[in-house]
C-alpha positions in Angstrom: 57.5 113.3 56.1 58.1 109.8 57.4 55.9 107.4 59.2 56.1 108.0 63.0 57.1 105.1 64.7 54.3 103.6 68.0 56.1 105.4 70.3 56.4 108.5 68.9 52.4 108.3 68.2 52.0 107.3 72.4 54.2 110.6 73.0 52.2 112.8 70.6 48.7 111.4 72.0 50.1 112.4 75.4 51.1 115.9 74.7 47.9 117.0 72.9 45.8 115.0 75.7 47.8 117.4 78.1 46.6 120.7 76.1 43.7 119.4 75.6 43.1 119.2 79.5 44.9 122.2 80.2 47.9 121.2 81.5 50.6 121.5 78.5 53.3 123.8 79.5 55.9 125.8 77.6 59.8 125.8 78.9 58.6 128.8 80.7 56.2 127.1 82.6 53.3 129.3 81.1 50.6 127.1 80.1 49.7 126.6 76.2 47.0 128.3 74.6 47.7 127.8 71.0 47.0 124.7 69.7 49.5 125.0 66.6 52.2 126.1 70.1 51.0 122.0 71.2 51.6 120.5 68.6 54.9 121.9 67.7 55.6 120.9 71.6 54.5 117.1 70.7 56.8 116.7 67.4 59.6 118.1 69.6 59.0 115.4 72.2 58.4 113.0 70.1 61.5 113.9 67.6 59.9 113.9 64.8 60.5 117.5 63.8 60.9 118.5 60.3 63.3 121.3 61.5 65.4 119.3 63.7 68.4 117.1 62.3 68.3 113.1 62.7 70.4 112.7 65.4 67.9 115.8 67.5 65.5 114.1 67.3 66.9 110.7 67.9 68.2 112.8 71.3 64.8 114.2 72.1 62.6 110.6 71.6 65.6 108.8 74.2 65.0 111.6 76.5 61.3 111.9 76.5 61.1 108.2 76.7 63.3 108.2 79.8 61.1 111.1 81.7 57.7 109.0 80.5 59.4 105.5 82.3 60.3 107.6 85.0 57.0 109.2 85.7 55.2 105.7 85.4 58.1 104.7 87.8 56.8 106.7 90.8 53.2 106.5 90.0 53.1 102.4 90.6 51.5 101.5 93.7 53.1 99.1 96.3 52.4 95.6 95.9 49.3 94.2 97.8 50.1 91.1 99.7 48.2 88.2 98.0 45.9 86.1 100.9 48.2 83.3 100.8 51.4 85.4 102.2 48.6 86.8 104.8 47.6 83.2 105.8 50.9 82.7 106.3 52.5 85.1 108.3 49.5 84.9 110.6 50.2 81.4 111.2 53.1 81.9 113.9 50.9 83.8 116.6 47.6 82.7 116.4 45.4 85.2 118.7 42.9 81.8 119.4 42.6 79.6 122.4 
């Protein structure tokens, strides 16, 4: 089997982490209880399954990358205002006399 790319390794690590914490679900929505099934899901999502064609593996990896980037975009917190912006915003109206 050829070496995995860093993106594929990261995907496999994420899926196995989900399995370890009992969060990995199969296509039907049931929790995955067998390690072999978790490994199969990880390899499929990473696009390094030996049973799939090269084009199918590429498509699976692209699909997973898009899914992961969408999740991280939603998880990013709102930007915080810096101290300089807060002080600049408060200069126009002062409550002190």
